[in-house]
C-alpha positions, -999 to 999 in steps of 0.1 A, spaced: 656 -276 75 669 -245 95 647 -219 98 656 -187 85 664 -168 119 672 -193 148 671 -233 150 657 -251 176 680 -275 182 668 -313 195 683 -321 222 680 -362 232 695 -360 263 678 -335 283 642 -331 256 618 -315 281 638 -299 306 670 -282 281 665 -256 251 694 -250 226 693 -229 201 708 -227 163 720 -185 165 736 -176 127 727 -144 127 753 -120 150 756 -83 155 716 -83 136 688 -61 155 657 -75 165 627 -68 186 622 -91 218 594 -85 238 578 -106 270 543 -118 270 523 -138 298 501 -162 285 493 -177 320 492 -149 346 482 -141 383 447 -132 377 446 -100 397 435 -68 387 459 -51 416 488 -67 398 478 -62 361 498 -96 353 470 -109 332 470 -135 309 479 -114 275 505 -94 289 528 -78 267 558 -60 284 575 -34 265 596 -40 235 631 -38 229 659 -36 207 680 -67 211 710 -91 191 731 -121 193 770 -113 195 799 -136 195 830 -130 213 856 -162 206 837 -190 222 806 -171 239 777 -160 225 760 -126 246 722 -119 247 725 -81 244 699 -55 250 697 -15 239 675 9 247 656 16 214 649 54 224 686 64 217 703 60 186 726 84 164 724 85 123 749 95 103 783 83 89 800 50 107 816 73 132 783 92 141 771 56 143 795 43 165 796 75 187 754 67 195 762 36 202 790 36 226 777 66 242 747 49 255 753 15 280 740 -16 264 729 -49 284 738 -82 283 710 -99 299 729 -136 290 761 -153 277 760 -189 274 790 -211 254 793 -224 219 784 -261 224 794 -264 186 788 -259 153 763 -274 134 743 -266 99 763 -231 99 750 -217 130 763 -213 168 741 -240 190 741 -226 222 719 -244 253 693 -212 262 674 -227 294 691 -200 314 680 -173 289 646 -186 293 649 -187 333 653 -149 336 625 -127 346 627 -107 317 586 -94 325 603 -80 357 574 -100 379 599 -99 407 600 -61 406 564 -54 398 556 -74 429 576 -58 447 566 -18 438 527 -30 444 542 -42 483 537 -78 474 572 -85 489 605 -102 477 600 -126 448 629 -146 434 631 -168 403 629 -209 415 648 -223 389 647 -259 406 604 -253 402 611 -235 368 618 -248 332 615 -244 290 584 -255 279 605 -263 248 576 -280 230 558 -254 226 587 -234 212 583 -224 180 604 -205 154 599 -192 116 615 -168 92 600 -140 112 606 -146 144 614 -170 174 587 -177 200 605 -193 232 579 -200 264 590 -208 297 571 -218 331 585 -198 359 578 -202 395 588 -173 417 591 -178 451 582 -148 479 572 -146 514 532 -151 503 519 -124 526 507 -98 498 467 -93 499 467 -95 465 482 -121 461 469 -142 489 435 -134 469 443 -155 439 473 -173 440 469 -208 453 502 -208 474 517 -176 475 547 -187 483 551 -201 447 535 -177 420 538 -192 388 534 -176 354 545 -187 316 564 -165 300 564 -160 263 599 -150 244 593 -136 214 626 -122 194 610 -105 165 631 -101 132 622 -60 120 614 -62 85 641 -58 56 622 -33 38 615 -6 64 582 10 58 580 52 50 574 65 83 549 91 89 555 124 106 533 127 142 514 154 152 505 161 187 469 167 172 463 140 154 453 118 180 477 92 171 506 78 197 541 94 189 565 67 190 602 77 185 635 78 198 665 106 203 689 109 171 723 123 184 732 127 150 709 154 140 723 173 172 731 210 152 710 203 127 674 195 135 655 186 164 669 157 180 638 137 190 621 118 164 585 112 168 564 88 140 528 73 138 523 39 147 503 26 118 501 -7 96 516 -14 65 487 -12 40 478 -5 0 493 -26 -30 508 -59 -16 502 -55 18 484 -79 41 452 -71 48 448 -64 91 429 -91 107 421 -94 143 412 -126 157 387 -131 184 393 -159 211 370 -185 209 372 -181 249 348 -149 242 310 -172 248 283 -159 225 265 -135 221 294 -114 239 317 -125 208 293 -119 182 296 -84 200 332 -79 199 338 -88 159 304 -65 151 321 -39 171 356 -44 159 340 -45 124 333 -7 126 360 3 117 358 -11 81 335 20 76 367 44 78 388 23 60 364 21 24 360 55 29 398 60 21 399 34 -7 409 3 16 378 -18 15 396 -51 27 428 -35 45 409 -42 75 383 -68 97 379 -86 125 367 -127 125 362 -154 150 390 -172 160 395 -209 158 408 -240 177 440 -227 164 439 -195 180 470 -182 195 475 -147 198 513 -151 211 526 -155 172 541 -133 156 515 -126 127 488 -134 148 468 -100 162 445 -112 188 419 -102 213 418 -124 240 398 -126 268 406 -123 300 394 -137 339 404 -113 365 397 -110 406 385 -78 415 373 -47 389 398 -39 354 413 -25 332 410 -37 290 437 -26 269 449 -25 231 486 -28 222 506 -26 192 541 -40 190 560 -13 166 595 -8 144 615 16 165 625 29 130 591 34 115 565 32 136 555 -1 111 533 -23 139 544 -58 134 521 -76 161 489 -65 183 472 -75 210 434 -66 225 425 -79 260 394 -75 272 387 -83 308 356 -106 311 341 -87 340 334 -58 322 299 -78 313 294 -80 354 298 -42 360 279 -31 334 247 -57 340 249 -48 376 246 -14 363 214 -25 344 206 -44 369 205 -20 398 186 6 377 157 -15 359 153 -38 392 140 -65 366 142 -96 393 102 -101 404 84 -75 380 54 -87 357 79 -76 328 111 -87 340 116 -104 309 119 -69 286 139 -58 317 161 -83 311 167 -82 278 176 -41 278 196 -53 307 217 -76 281 211 -55 253 227 -25 276 266 -53 282 261 -64 245 261 -22 233 293 -17 262 308 -46 242 305 -37 207 318 -1 216 346 -16 239 360 -41 211 359 -10 187 382 11 214 406 -10 224 408 -26 188 414 14 181 444 18 210 460 -13 187 455 3 154 475 32 170 450 56 179 448 74 218 421 84 234 403 112 230 380 121 260 368 157 242 349 139 214 315 145 242 310 177 220 317 165 187 282 161 166 289 119 176 312 106 203 343 91 192 349 55 201 384 64 218 364 82 242 354 65 277 313 62 271 288 64 305 256 44 297 234 75 284 202 73 303 171 88 293 141 93 320 105 87 301 75 107 307 61 82 330 95 83 354 111 56 343 143 54 331 149 40 291 186 26 282 180 18 245 202 48 239 225 44 264 257 36 238 264 55 203 267 27 171 295 31 151 323 55 144 321 91 152 337 116 129 367 119 144 373 78 140 371 87 103 398 114 107 415 87 126 415 66 102 427 89 70 454 104 92 470 74 96 463 52 71 455 74 41 474 69 11 487 102 -9 512 121 -29 523 150 -10 515 139 23 525 169 42 493 189 31 474 164 26 470 157 60 475 197 71 443 198 53 427 167 72 435 182 105 424 216 96 398 206 84 391 188 113 396 217 135 367 236 114 343 207 121 348 212 164 364 177 162 387 191 196 412 162 205 421 162 248 442 127 253 450 112 289 470 135 311 452 163 303 415 146 312 416 121 339 432 124 378 432 156 400 455 180 378 434 175 344 421 209 338 406 209 301 370 219 305 354 195 280 378 166 284 362 145 309 359 105 310 331 83 315 299 112 310 273 113 287 271 129 256 250 162 268 266 191 282 280 191 319 252 207 333 222 190 319 242 152 320 242 162 360 203 167 358 194 137 343 219 118 361 201 133 393 172 128 381 174 88 373 193 84 402 163 95 424 144 71 403 161 41 409 170 49 445 130 51 453 124 24 435 156 2 454 141 -33 460 154 -68 464 143 -71 428 181 -52 412 199 -87 426 194 -124 408 171 -143 431 197 -169 436 223 -141 455 228 -134 486 210 -103 500 238 -82 512 253 -78 475 221 -52 477 249 -31 494 273 -32 465 241 -19 444 230 6 462 269 25 462 263 21 425 234 41 425 246 63 454 273 72 436 255 68 400 260 107 392 302 110 398 314 113 367 288 140 361 304 157 394 335 157 379 326 169 345 307 201 359 336 204 387 362 212 358 339 241 351 355 259 379 386 270 374 387 252 340 405 260 302 402 251 271 433 244 244 446 222 219 474 206 209 501 220 181 532 226 165 547 261 176 538 270 134 504 257 133 478 286 141 459 288 173 460 301 205 469 294 242 451 283 274 418 303 279 396 299 309 360 289 308 335 322 313 331 333 347 292 328 343 293 290 333 325 284 363 297 304 386 263 283 374 288 248 379 301 264 411 264 270 427 252 236 410 275 209 428 273 228 460 233 223 459 244 188 458 255 188 493 224 189 506 210 169 535 176 159 510 204 151 483 228 132 502 203 110 519 194 73 514 157 67 509 137 44 534 134 22 503 171 12 499 181 18 538 146 -14 550 164 -36 518 197 -37 533 215 -66 554 251 -79 557 267 -99 542 261 -139 544 285 -160 562 312 -171 534 307 -135 518 324 -104 522 322 -69 514 348 -59 482 365 -27 479 328 -19 455 310 -9 488 311 17 509 327 16 541 310 9 575 320 17 609 291 4 620 304 -33 631 288 -58 601 262 -36 594 251 -9 565 268 26 577 245 55 566 273 78 576 297 69 559 272 67 531 268 104 536 304 113 544 312 96 505 286 118 483 305 148 505 336 137 492 326 129 457 322 171 454 347 181 476 376 161 460 374 178 427 365 217 441 388 210 471 421 203 451 449 226 457 458 223 420 422 237 412 417 267 440 455 281 426 438 277 392 407 296 405 430 327 423 445 330 395 417 333 368 401 357 396 431 381 400 427 383 358 390 384 362 375 393 391 340 379 377 349 345 381 348 329 417 379 332 437 391 299 466 369 319 491 342 319 469 344 281 462 350 277 501 321 301 506 295 280 479 298 247 498 291 263 535 261 282 521 245 244 515 261 232 550 272 253 579 251 285 571 221 266 550 188 290 555 158 270 553 154 238 577 159 206 567 123 193 553 109 174 584 103 141 566 138 133 557 143 99 574 178 113 594 177 146 579 192 168 609 220 136 611 227 138 573 227 177 573 253 180 606 277 146 588 279 168 556 289 201 576 316 180 591 330 166 566 333 195 545 352 210 575 371 184 576 380 184 538 387 220 540 409 218 574 429 192 551 435 209 523 449 240 542 482 212 552 484 210 517 518 224 508 511 231 471 484 257 477 498 293 469 503 312 499 474 337 485 450 309 483 461 298 525 455 325 536 418 336 517 411 297 527 422 307 566 401 341 565 370 325 552 374 300 583 379 321 606 348 346 594 328 310 601 344 301 636 331 337 647 295 329 628 293 298 648 298 312 683 282 344 674 248 318 671 222 303 694 226 271 685 232 236 694 275 226 711 279 210 678 286 245 664 304 257 696 327 227 690 330 235 653 339 272 664 367 258 683 384 234 666 387 259 635 403 282 663 424 257 676 438 245 640 441 280 624 465 286 657 487 262 656 471 228 627 493 203 647 475 200 681 442 193 662 436 155 647 416 157 613 398 122 599 409 103 572 394 117 540 366 93 534 371 60 507 351 71 479 344 34 457 358 29 424 338 36 394 361 27 365 364 10 342 325 7 333 
């Protein structure tokens, strides 16, 4: 019996390499999505198993004896009478991505050979590889075919998989690292054609301070009447008569990790129950027939990659209403190894009398992180954004990025027992109430919820305002612990000292080659990286909230002057040699990687041949501080804040504070510090190189540039006047030469700091 949407028509002559479709619904828009069920496995390329591309609106059109597959931009439309709708359709280009002749009429459907449709690169894999500098790839149709036997169709949608082989040069480093033959990359593309609900769900208007994703479109039929931008809150259909939201976990997730994922994912049940929807949501194990690519299955997919990568939660939404029709979560399996490496580096469990106890603590650290990760990524699939300001809440949100919260015990040990919070925070309850609550007077009820959250201090700041070089909000920093920034830095530095002083081969399992000790040492050496980011955010930092013009609120407010100066002084102290030098326990344990092994990007760079390079370790730790404090956008903010409040630091004050603990340090380096004088000189030159590099940045305002040049001119004078070694006179000459003619001076590239996220 033919399916309601699209028929899969048998083709006895070509049962395996040709796909015939019976099309009966013309000019009926549906959602087109593209997934990869077999990916490339590279963290650099993001072409993973379970990848879901962006949704587009599509439809079949019939013109005479041909069928066209038409894609429209779902972000533009026009509502109103037929003339208004027509004007909207004709104002923006549509795309005919495939066409084919009608072979015959059968059971009221037009039968077409859709093989060419399936073999097109709908996910733009070739374009993605080009953008990632992997070379020019094209689909090789001779080595590609539709997977006819795996195709599925039903009343709600149709899934059409195809094996696509991309032919290319095979010279890109990322593809060479993972592909058996980098000149022939084969993936499985899933083309999903999903019908839109016949009874659209009522849309819930998006509010920028709701913590939800705002999806929408421009409705040009509203021109002159209302704002043309329509934004709605993505959400599942819940309530009477609605099926429960069920996420099924990939059976490929091994135990005990699978149970941790299910447990963490089910934390959201508490929030649904609190709004009277106790049976509306659950997470459960997927069976042997687990298939996350089916439209009716919301799946948590286990993904393997080469290298450090992100996990993701995504929802496919009805563009008219924001209803989530299909959701998929990708959990990167390498997260287990990343968290395990952190725990082992901190506790050095192997070969100890209490090895079993320490290893149990490491295992619980991993499981606690996976519970939180599952809740976080499923939260995205439920329609929720990151909240990187939640460390200021009474309890953090699972939609924040947490770093392990380390405690230093009275006997000088490191306690991981409360590394990650358990369960939802108050912001998470707000998210569910605001997104899924059922209200008679919706606008009033939602406004009340937002007001109550504001009074409770539940601040919300998301991605662009929290991460990256231009982020400025003082309370929104990913990967920090629950303590205030300055106290968290102190705690992390103490834990770092304990772990580095206690560094032994016991940070690695006994069957691992000793070259990996370098990676564990780098992890500990840069353990404080996120706390540095948080404290630096206080310098030139601001605080603000999202909202609408009709809401109560204020503009951006600068961090108070005293806090800014305290933060600046504390960060400058990190450039002292005592903070930068690696202890003998570390330097005496390291060996180069063994034959058939090598360093990855998680290692510190070396310019010492095969061996570990302590100079670059110092340079990387200095750069942790300077890359934040000397970021041009921060210096521009600092300069303006100082102009309006002279008590706040100026751009010159920032440079002077860093110079005070390096070139201008008044006290000698302790005599018992291994390589102490060399460490100090390395820090001096790394800072000077960074200061001069920043002066070349074209985004610095003229006043800031002038102020930094003045600081450096004064430093050069001081260095020449001091009775000291040649290195100080050489630095003075370098500064003077640069200030006279920047192009005459060769500066070193800024040191590479190994990546620290995801954690």
